[in-house]
ROLUMFI-449689 format. One record per residue (C-alpha): residue in one letter; x, y, z. Coordinates in steps of 0.25 Angstrom, whole numbers, plus 5000, padded with zeros to 4 digits. Example, Ala and Ser with C-alpha at 12.3 -4.5 7.8 and 13.67 -1.06 7.14 Angstrom:
BEGIN
A504949825031;S505549965029;
// end
This chain:
BEGIN
X611549305658;X610349325667;X610749395681;X609649325686;X608749435695;X607649395697;X606849525691;X606249615702;X604849635705;X604149745717;X603549725729;X603449825739;X603549805754;X602249795759;X601549755745;X600949635748;X599849695757;X599749815747;X600549935753;X600750015742;X601450135748;X602650105738;X603750165748;X604850055743;X604649955734;X605549825735;X606049765722;X605849615721;X606249505713;X605449405704;X605249255708;X605649195694;X604849295686;X604549435683;X605549515677;X606749415678;X605849315668;X605449405660;X606849455657;X607449305654;X606349295646;X606749405638;X608449395638;X607949235634;X607149265622;X608149385619;X609049275618;X608249185609;X607849265600;X609449305598;X609549165593;X610649145605;X609948995606;X610548945592;X611948895600;X612248795606;X612648895620;X611248965620;X611049015635;X610449105643;X611349155656;X610649165668;X611249205682;X610649185696;X609849085703;X608449115698;X608649065682;X607448985681;X606549105674;X607749105664;X607848955662;X606248965660;X606349055649;X607648995644;X606948865642;X605648915637;X606648985625;X607548855623;X608748945628;X609948865637;X609948935651;X611248955657;X611249005672;X612549045678;X612249035693;X613349045704;X613648895710;X613348955727;X611949005720;X611848865712;X611748795725;X611148895732;X610048905721;X609948745719;X608548745715;X608548855707;X609648785700;X608848675698;X607548755693;X608548825682;X609048685677;X607648635677;X607048745668;X608448715658;X609448805662;X611048775666;X611448835677;X612948855678;X613748875690;X614648995693;X615848955702;X616749075700;X617049205710;X615949215721;X614849135712;X613949255714;X613149335704;X614349415699;X615049275693;X613849215689;X613849345679;X615149325676;X614949195672;X613849215664;X614449325657;X615749225654;X614649145648;X614149245640;X615349305632;X615849155628;X614549115622;X614149255616;X613549175605;X612649105612;X612449155625;X611149265629;X611749365640;X610549385649;X610649465660;X609449495670;X610349595680;X610449745677;X612149715677;X613049715666;X613349795654;X612349845644;X611149805641;X611049705653;X610749825663;X609649875653;X608949745650;X608849705663;X608349835669;X607349835658;X606849705661;X606749735675;X606249865675;X604649815672;X604749785686;X604949935691;X604049985680;X602849875687;X603149925701;X603050075695;X601550055690;X601249965700;X601450075713;X601050175706;X599650085704;X599850045719;X600450155725;X600250285716;X601650305718;X602950275714;X603850215727;X604850285735;X605850185734;X606250055726;X607149945731;X607949845726;X608949745727;X610149775719;X611449665714;X611549685698;X610249765700;X609049715690;X608149695701;X608349855705;X608349915692;X607249835688;X606549915698;X607250045698;X607350085685;X605750125682;X605850215695;X607250275691;X606650415688;X605550415697;X606650505707;X605650475719;X606050335719;X607150285727;X607850175721;X608550095732;X609449965729;X609749865739;X611249805736;X611849685745;X612749725755;X613049585759;X613649585774;X614149725772;X614449845761;X615749845771;X616049725769;X616549645757;X615449555756;X614349645749;X613749675735;X613349815737;X613749865724;X613249995725;X613450035740;X614949985739;X615349975722;X616150055714;X615750075700;X616549975689;X616249885680;X615749735679;X614949655670;X615049745659;X614449875668;X614949995674;X614249995688;X614449975703;X615249865707;X615949805720;X617249815717;X618849825723;X619949925723;X620449835711;X619149835704;X618849695706;X617549645709;X617249615722;X616649495727;X615149505732;X614349455742;X612649465746;X611749365751;X610949385738;X611549325727;X610649425717;X611349535723;X612749465724;X613449555712;X614549665712;X613949745702;X612549805701;X611849835687;X612349975681;X610850045682;X611150035696;X612350115696;X611850225689;X610750235699;X611650225711;X612750335704;X611550435701;X610850415714;X609450365709;X609450235716;X610250195730;X610750065733;X610950005747;X611749885753;X610949785761;X611549685767;X611349535768;X610849535783;X609849665779;X609549575764;X609049465775;X608249545785;X607549625773;X607349465767;X606749425781;X605949565783;X605149545770;X604849405772;X604449415785;X603649535785;X603149525768;X603049375768;X604049405756;X605249325755;X606249405746;X607649355740;X608849395746;X609049495734;X607749555738;X608049555753;X609049675750;X608049775745;X607149715756;X607949765766;X608349895759;X606649935759;X606249885771;X607549895781;X607749795791;X606649715799;X607049775811;X608349845820;X608749715826;X608349605814;X609749575811;X610249555823;X608949495828;X609249395818;X610549355821;X610349325835;X609249235832;X610349175823;X611449185833;X612349185821;X613049335813;X612849345799;X614149285792;X614849395784;X615749285775;X614449255768;X614449245753;X613249255745;X613649125735;X614049045747;X612648995753;X613248935766;X613749075769;X612549125766;X611749035774;X612449105785;X611949235782;X610649165782;X610749095796;X611449235801;X610149325798;X609249225798;X609749105806;X609249025795;X610448935785;X609648915773;X608448985764;X607548885768;X607648895782;X607549055777;X606249005772;X605848925784;X605949045792;X605149135781;X604149035782;X604049025797;X603949175798;X602949185787;X602149085796;X602149175808;X603249055815;X604149175820;X604549215835;X603949355837;X602649325827;X601349345836;X600149245835;X599149355828;X598249245821;X596849295817;X596249195825;X596749265838;X595949385843;X597049475847;X598249475857;X598049415871;X598449525881;X599749525888;X600749605897;X602049655896;X603149705903;X603749845900;X605249795899;X606349835889;X606749695885;X606649665869;X605649595867;X606249485861;X605249355852;X605649285866;X605049365875;X603949435866;X603149295866;X603049345880;X602449485877;X601249475870;X600549595866;X599749655877;X598649735867;X597349695869;X596549815861;X595149835861;X594049715859;X593849755846;X595449755841;X595849625836;X597149615828;X597549475821;X598549435810;X600149465809;X600349545798;X599849675794;X599449645779;X598849785772;X597949785761;X597049665767;X595449685769;X595049535765;X594749475779;X595149335777;X596649395772;X597049435785;X596749305791;X597449215778;X598649325780;X598649345795;X598649505792;X598349595802;X596949625805;X596149725816;X594849655818;X593749735817;X592549625817;X591849705828;X591449815820;X590449705812;X589549705821;X589449835821;X589049845807;X588149745807;X587349785818;X585949795816;X586049945820;X586749975808;X585849995796;X585849885785;X586749955774;X587850045779;X589250115776;X590350155781;X591250265776;X592850275781;X594050295777;X594850205770;X595750125775;X595050085787;X595149955785;X593549965779;X593649825768;X594549745780;X593049775787;X592249745777;X592949605775;X593049565789;X591449595790;X591049525777;X591849395782;X591349385797;X589749415791;X589949325777;X589349185775;X590649165765;X591749225767;X593249255763;X593549135773;X592749005779;X591749025790;X592448955801;X593949025798;X593149185798;X592349145811;X593649115818;X594349235814;X593049305817;X592949245831;X594249305835;X593849445830;X593249555839;X591949545833;X591549415839;X592049465853;X591249575854;X589949535847;X589849375846;X588349385845;X588449465832;X589749375828;X588649245828;X587549305823;X588249355811;X589749275808;X589649245794;X588049255793;X587849345779;X588349325765;X589149455763;X589449535750;X590649625750;X590849735739;X591949795737;X591949935727;X593349995731;X594149895719;X593049925709;X592650075708;X592250115697;X592950245689;X591950245678;X590550205676;X590850115665;X591550035677;X590450025686;X589849905682;X591349815681;X591649875694;X590349825701;X590349705695;X591949685699;X591449715715;X590149645714;X590849515709;X591749535719;X590649535731;X589949425726;X591049325722;X591049245735;X589749195735;X589249195717;X590649085722;X589649035733;X588349025725;X589048955714;X589548845722;X588348835727;X587748795714;X588648695710;X588748625725;X587848665737;X588948595746;X590248655740;X590848695753;X589748775756;X589148715767;X589648795780;X588848895773;X587548815778;X586848845765;X585448755762;X585548675749;X584148685746;X584048835747;X585448835738;X584748745728;X583348815728;X584148965725;X585148895713;X584448955703;X584449105710;X585849075716;X586249045699;X585649175693;X586549255705;X587649175699;X587249205685;X587049355687;X588549365692;X589049275680;X588449375672;X589049485679;X590349405680;X590549375665;X590249515659;X591449545654;X591249685656;X590149745666;X589349835660;X588249945666;X587349825660;X587649735671;X587649825682;X586149795685;X586649645686;X587949675695;X587149765705;X586049625706;X587349545711;X587549585723;X586049595728;X585649455721;X586749385729;X586249445741;X584949375737;X585649225734;X586449225748;X585249265756;X584449135748;X585649055752;X586149095766;X584949165771;X585549285775;X585649425769;X586849475763;X587949575769;X588549665758;X589749735762;X590349855752;X591649905755;X592150045747;X590750055743;X591050215740;X592150165731;X591150175717;X590550315721;X592050375725;X592550315713;X591650375703;X591850505709;X593150495706;X593350445694;X592150485686;X592150635682;X590650635676;X589550645686;X588650575680;X589450415679;X589850435693;X588350465697;X588150335688;X589250255696;X588750305708;X587350255705;X587850135702;X588650095713;X587350145722;X586250045715;X587249945716;X587449975730;X585849975732;X585349865725;X586249785737;X585949875748;X584749935746;X583449855750;X584149725746;X583349615757;X584649525756;X585649635762;X585849595775;X586649735777;X587649825770;X589149885773;X589749975764;X590950035768;X591750155760;X592550275762;X591550385755;X590150435758;X589550415745;X588150405749;X587850555740;X588550515728;X587750405723;X587650305735;X586550375744;X585550395734;X585250245733;X585750185744;X585150265757;X584950145765;X586650145770;X587050195783;X588150275781;X589450275793;X590550365790;X591850405800;X591050505808;X589750415809;X589450375823;X590050495832;X589350495845;X589250645843;X588750635829;X587950515827;X587350415837;X587250285826;X588650205828;X589450195817;X589550045813;X590950055806;X591750125818;X592349995822;X592749925809;X593850025802;X595050055806;X595850045818;X595450075833;X596650115841;X596549965848;X596749905835;X597950015832;X598649965845;X598349805843;X598949825828;X600249905835;X600349795848;X600249675839;X601249725829;X602249775839;X602149665847;X602149555839;X602749595823;X603649725825;X604749675821;X605649745831;X604949705843;X606049605847;X606949695849;X606149805855;X605949825871;X604449805876;X604249965881;X604850005867;X603849905859;X602849985868;X603250115866;X603250075850;X601750035852;X601250145859;X602050245849;X601650165837;X600050195843;X600350335845;X600750365829;X599450265823;X598550375833;X599450485828;X599350455814;X598350345809;X597050365819;X596050475818;X594950405812;X593450385818;X592450305815;X591150315823;X591450335838;X592850245834;X594050345834;X595550325834;X595150235820;X596550215813;X596650185799;X596950045799;X597850045786;X598850145791;X599050065805;X599349945799;X600350005790;X601050075800;X601249945809;X601649865798;X602649955795;X603249955809;X603949805802;X605149915799;X604950005810;X605949995821;X605450085831;X604550195833;X605250305828;X605150245814;X603750255812;X603450375804;X601850405804;X602250525797;X602450445784;X601450365783;X600150385775;X599550235776;X598050285774;X598250395763;X599350295754;X598350175751;X597250175744;X596750255734;X595850395739;X595450425724;X594150515731;X595250585739;X596050605727;X594950655717;X594650775726;X594650905722;X594551045730;X593551155724;X593751245736;X595351265742;X594951355755;X593851265762;X594751145759;X595851215765;X595151255777;X594751105780;X596151035777;X596851135786;X595851115797;X596050975798;X597450975795;X597851075808;X596751005816;X597350875813;X598850925816;X598450995828;X597450885834;X598750785830;X599750875840;X598650895850;X598550745853;X599950725854;X599550795868;X598250785871;X597250665872;X597350505874;X598450485864;X599250585869;X599250545885;X599750405880;X600850435871;X601750455883;X601550315888;X602550205888;X601550115881;X600050115878;X599149995880;X597949965877;X597150035887;X597750165883;X597450125870;X596250125874;X596250245880;X596750325869;X595850255859;X594450295866;X594750435868;X594550535857;X595850615852;X595750755855;X595650855848;X596450975846;X595451115848;X594451085838;X593851215835;X595251295828;X594351295816;X592951265821;X592351285809;X592851205799;X592851095809;X591551105809;X591351125794;X592050985791;X591450905801;X590250955795;X590850915782;X591250765785;X590450725795;X589050795793;X588950875780;X589050755769;X587950775759;X588450885751;X589750825750;X589150725741;X588650815728;X590150865729;X590850715730;X590250705717;X591150795710;X592250715717;X593550705705;X592850815694;X592750935703;X593350995716;X592650975728;X592151055739;X592951075752;X591750985760;X591650885751;X592950855751;X593250855767;X591950765766;X592950655757;X594050675765;X593150645777;X592650515771;X594150475767;X594750475779;X595650605779;X594650675789;X593950615800;X592850625811;X593550685825;X592150725831;X590750765828;X591250885823;X592550875818;X593350795807;X594850785807;X595950705801;X596150565806;X597850565808;X599250615803;X599250525791;X597750585784;X598050705787;X599450705778;X598450635768;X597550755770;X598550845768;X599050805754;X597750795751;X597650935753;X598850955745;X598350905734;X596950965733;X597551115738;X598551095725;X597351095715;X596651215723;X598251275721;X598251325735;X598951305746;X599351155750;X599751205763;X598651125772;X598851215784;X599151345779;X598051395785;X598351345797;X599551405797;X599151535794;X598251525806;X599251485814;X600051605811;X601451535815;X602051535800;X601651665798;X602451695813;X601051775816;X600751735831;X599551815832;X598851735821;X599451615830;X598951665842;X597651675836;X597251535831;X597751485843;X596951555851;X595751495842;X596251345845;X596551385860;X594951445862;X594451295855;X595151205865;X594151145875;X594351125890;X595551195893;X595651255907;X596451305915;X597151185919;X597451145905;X599051125907;X600151185898;X600351045891;X599051055884;X599251195880;X600551165872;X599851065866;X598751145860;X599851245855;X600651135849;X599551085843;X599051205837;X600351245829;X600451085825;X599951125811;X601251195810;X602151075810;X601551055797;X602251155789;X603751135796;X603451185809;X603951095822;X603251095835;X603951065849;X603451055862;X604051055874;X605351085866;X606551055874;X607451205874;X608651235883;X608051295894;X606751205893;X605751155886;X604951265876;X603351235875;X603151225860;X604151285848;X603751275835;X604751295824;X605151275809;X605451135808;X606351095795;X605351105784;X604551215789;X603751295778;X603951435778;X602551525773;X603251625766;X604151725772;X603651685784;X604751695795;X605051545802;X604651565817;X605051475827;X604151485838;X604051455855;X602851455863;X603051445878;X601751395884;X601051445899;X599751415905;X598851505914;X598251405925;X597151515929;X597251485944;X597051625947;X595851645936;X594451655943;X593251555941;X592751525927;X591651615927;X592451725928;X593851685920;X593251765907;X593151895914;X593952015911;X594852005923;X595151865923;X595651865908;X596351995911;X597051915923;X597251785915;X597751865902;X598851935913;X599151785918;X599251725904;X599951825897;X601051815909;X601251665906;X601451695893;X602651805896;X603351705904;X603151585894;X603851665883;X604951735894;X605051575896;X605451565880;X606451655882;X607151615895;X607251465892;X607151435877;X607351565870;X608951535866;X608751385862;X607451455855;X608351565847;X609451455843;X608251355838;X607451455831;X608851505822;X608351445808;X606951535810;X606651695808;X605751705819;X605551655835;X604151665841;X604151665857;X602851625860;X602451635877;X600851575878;X600151565890;X598751485891;X597651495899;X596551405895;X596051435880;X596851565881;X598251605881;X599151725879;X600351725869;X601551805868;X602451815858;X603751845854;X604451845839;X605751845838;X606651865824;X607851815820;X608951895817;X610351865813;X611551965815;X612651965806;X613551875813;X612551765814;X611951795828;X610351755828;X609551855837;X607951855839;X607351995841;X605952015846;X605052055833;X603752135836;X602452075834;X601352195828;X599952185834;X598752285835;X598852305850;X600352305855;X600652335870;X601952395876;X602952275882;X602952355895;X601652365895;X600752305907;X599952165903;X598652235907;X598652315894;X598652155888;X597152135894;X596752275889;X595452265884;X595352145888;X593852145895;X593452195880;X594152075873;X593151935872;X593651825881;X594651725873;X594951845862;X596451835857;X597251965861;X598552015854;X599352105859;X600752135855;X601552175867;X603052235865;X603152155851;X602652025857;X601351965855;X600451935865;X599151855862;X598051835873;X596551755874;X596351785887;
// end
């Protein structure tokens, strides 16, 4: 007997797009090959070795509808194959029955019982016990008595082993969750078993709930069964009160079994695995979801696991399907009754047969379903339209009359209907109708005569560099990846043609283009250099080598459209043949040696020469990831001399093609790291290099030619959001138009807050394309904005390999800590500051954002939190990253071998994109995604140095909050306040509140929470700072609760600005702000104190702080109260005295606070203790 479950293979959701995040792995079943065939073959071979073929009734018994594999194996080995199959399954699978019989198998119908899986197994076992001498019992499901479950598991677990190895290679870690369907359990146990000892991996089984576990029509053995003995094993079993096996139901015949493998029962009883029930309707929803979203058509068994893994396509999906078909799901269907099953298909998809299902899926894949936009690459964007705000759902009927109103900037062109990750070949975007953001307008900038002949751009990874270079190559190349006419048709719909028509006509398909890619073949030793170079060179030249070979054979063969001169080709046949012979020599070498380096290096210059004689045009050489071999040598090679040899070889190779080459039109090199000082610059000194800050108006008058080539602009992001939400988001049909506009607005704001922050030249608001595409692609499972959790996204940092950053070792803790602390605290404060100030904050309160609002946001710089809190560190970092680079090159030579100086580390992080330019004298962290990555990097390096891994520890010390040291807090706040430009007497109280909350914001990284305008019993408190769950104490420091009430002095009674700094006026202002601070504190006691005392019950101290501001100055009065609990449990908060060098009795008039004011320098902080209360003045 063979319980024929097709062997499990794994396909991770989204794996077709090369997304290796490995959150969830689904166990799918192989298509008539893989472990099932291997299992069948081994069992059948064992039957032959055991001489079962000697009798008349030699047989291998096989169960279920997919018996072709075993039939073929038995035919090969000369065994008779007898297949037991339910009579209804035979009718439903008539084509498979025909195939089995065609391979020599015999199919015996089972007519007893429910004619389902259980009854088929029963008949096979009856045959076994009646013919023990002539029957080999072949079981491929993990059911029955020993040794059948073990045998099935061990054959199946090859898939789990392979899954583990591939995930380690692709993602570098184990998955978070494994999901597989469970009937008998062979499919699931095969992938579960290799991970059973890895406690971090969650094992999830999806069993068949049929019409619902609360009904009698299901197969949810684990969810509703009880221990029992079935088919020779103790396991969970669906049985009635008398112990009789119950009839089961599932739309998936392979899951329609009342028991389960005994090892699954053990996994459930020990809690190692969890099992969930999935109904027939949910399985159909999983079926449709995967087919529509991934173009993968699963079996019904697999559809249960799909639904369990990814959930519903949308909240109203099932109801919508029912509404479309105008029929309810039929509860009386039985899995073995095809007529009743067709009712279930009819209720779910509006069809009756599987062929009709196939037709619907084909229509869906062809894009003919309703609500699918016509957004082909031939269309250069969306037509502008208008929509009235309404509260009616955007149904398919009225959606067609509501086109997206997005227009964007002239450069923005978004085409394609499906977001595909991992694509970079320009032709693939067209072939697969993948979402493509057009950057073609930048081609005119890069090919401008104002730019040098050879240019190099150095920008962070995942910025779309390869995609742009592919676009550039296909535009310029005489022989592109597609026919010229097809390329021209598409490029004429791009921004390049609209913005630069003359340039288009003069340069389209006019140059031979050679594209060299170093990122896939980097040497890890000098011995690898010849083979790596050969691989890169042959890949880059293969297109033209093939062209030349065909020209030698037949000039007219398919190349008339190139306009080649036959006479020239005939005259140059010898030169062409010599080049082909040189290429053949390099290709023919089994193992490339160092002696071949000269021949390899000469191929590209020789090809340029040949192409010039044929086309009369100089060539364009594009080098992608030109820095990869240089950095690979630093990371992987320990010997300094060997490093230098690798770098010199690649430098000489590039020099031969790019320097003093009269057949070169232009060279474009793009990479991540600046390697001019470690081998490249010494030879290739004719390169104009551009980094992210190159082209700042304030720093360099030259324009950065790459500034429009990489990354997404805010218009691009807005266009992608509009396109997806209006045309592809599954939940748009049940969402009102106003809700959709709110959703799009909040998505844009979230993208700006979490993925914005890069800058290239004069273009700011540059987004990481990979992160944006991942986010939008993930919206298919998001029902509302509340489900979007940006904090868990690490798209940029979790993709690709950053071996350079991973190889960093630090030589000194002090400077590295100082730099990283400054960057982190500045970023956190800026993030909070921008929530309330600047163009983004201005638009966050609007009901919707239109194109004009996006243009307004994109045209303005984001405001910076006061920059001079640590002016020395700020200027030092800007100098290291953007000015001083030469002194870091020598230190970089020891990367991977010796610890690096802090300045070199900062330079590397800057080039890798962890740090970005903000202004001519300022660098910072671009967004929260990268901030999390920098924190992880610092924790790793700090652990190596055996120092505190807390990135903000010294900042916390400076702020004084964690030590309950408000004297220190007032000093650091004073330093911040005096550095803020543009504050006048008309500055609002809300602005001061923003400054205070932004300054306090780093405290949230250790568990504190900040609430502005917090609702209390008798009003709203201005600012609360209190320990949130997970608060981290520093040693024995008391846990404190802070409440701030703010006032501002408008200065109406102050004289003109020339007299404001006089002693008399300062004394006068000091009196007013002091009195206002006292009023602020009194307001806390009058309005909020009872509520405050209750909220702070779990804390040790309460700090009541009244603050009054005037311009850049302030007065702060703080009272400290300590929690005391009496014997009867009553809590009181008596005041605790502050201690200071200057103390004044509480009854003394204010004038005593102004003593010696005339001797104090303007703006100096003064601290006194008045009656035990802390008073701070900066007047």
